[in-house]
N, C-alpha and C positions, 0 to 999 in steps of 0.2 A: 528564484526562480521561478518566470511565468510558466505556465502552461496555457497552450495555444490549440485551436482546433487543428483535428490534422497529423500533429505531429507524434513522431515515431522514435523510441529509444530513448523519454526525458524519464528519469530515476522516480518513481513514487516510493516514499520513505513514511510507516507506518508506525509508531512506537508501541508497543506490547506492553514495557512493563515488568516483564517474566522471562520466565527461563522457557526458549522454545526448543533445545538442542535434540529432544529424544521428539519431536514430529516425525507422524507418517506421512501427512498433508499441511498442507497450509495453503489459505484462501484468502484474497482480497476481494470485497462485494462492492463491488461504485453503485449507486443509485445519483443517476442522469436528473439533469434535468426537470426533463420531462416523466421523471418518475420507474420508468423500466431499468433496469438493472444488469449489470456485465458483470460476471464473477470470472477470476482467474485463479490456476493453482500452482501447485509445486509444476504439474508437466509443462503449464503456460509459462512458467518464468519464477515464480514467486519465490523468493527464499527469504531464510534468515541466517547473514553471513556470521559467521564464525570470528567476526571483528568491531571493535571497536570505532564508531561513527562520530566525526566532530563536524555537527551542522551548525548554522547559522539560521536562527528562525526571527522574523521581524527585528534585526538586530542584534539579538541575543546569543551566546555560544552555548548549544548545546550538545552533552557526549552521550550518547546511545549508548550501552553495553553489549556487549558480541551478544550473539543470540537472540535477543530482548527486540528487534523491529522487524517488521517485515521490510522486504525491497521488489519491488517489482518497475522493470522497464516499460514504458508504452511499445506495445506492437499495433499495426497499421491498424485502422478501422476502431479502435478503443475510443479515443478522443473525439467523438464526431458530434457536440453539441457545444455549444458556449452557453455560460453559463455555471450555477452552482450546484456542484456535484459534495456526494458525502462517501465514504469509505468506512469499510470496518473488516478488521483482519478475523479471522477465524484459525486454529489453532487445533489440531487432530492429533490424537497418539495414539500408541497402540492397548494402553491399559484398560477401556477406551476413557480417554478424556477429549471433551470439546472444549474450549473459552472460546468467546469471544472478549477482543477489545474494545476502548469506546469508541465512540463513529467520529470522526473528524468531519469538519469541508473544507473545499477548497475553488478556488475561480476557474474556470476555463476559457479563457479570451478569443475572440475571433480571429482568426489570422490574418 
C-alpha cells in the first residue's frame, strides 16, 4: 500500500522484534525528507497491539507476533512532504528501560 502526501488514517507498522507488552510509553520518530522530525507517542495513537498481524511486504507474507510491533494511523498534517522518510520506534517501560528499534525507510508519494 502506497502512502501519499495528505493521507489520513493510513496504517504504519514497524516491527520491533521484542515483547513490548510492559510499555509505559511507545513512540515513533519519523525523519522527513527535509530532515525535520515528527514524533508521535501513545497519547497520539501509537500502540503495540496484543494480536498477531499478517502482512505482505514486497510480495512476501510476514507474520508479526502480538506486542512486537508498533502500529500508528496517520493523522492530519503528518504526511506533509513527498520523498524518502525514515522511522524508528522507541519502547519505554517502568523499570526503567528504553529500547529503540531498527530504522526503516519508506516513500511518500505526491497526491
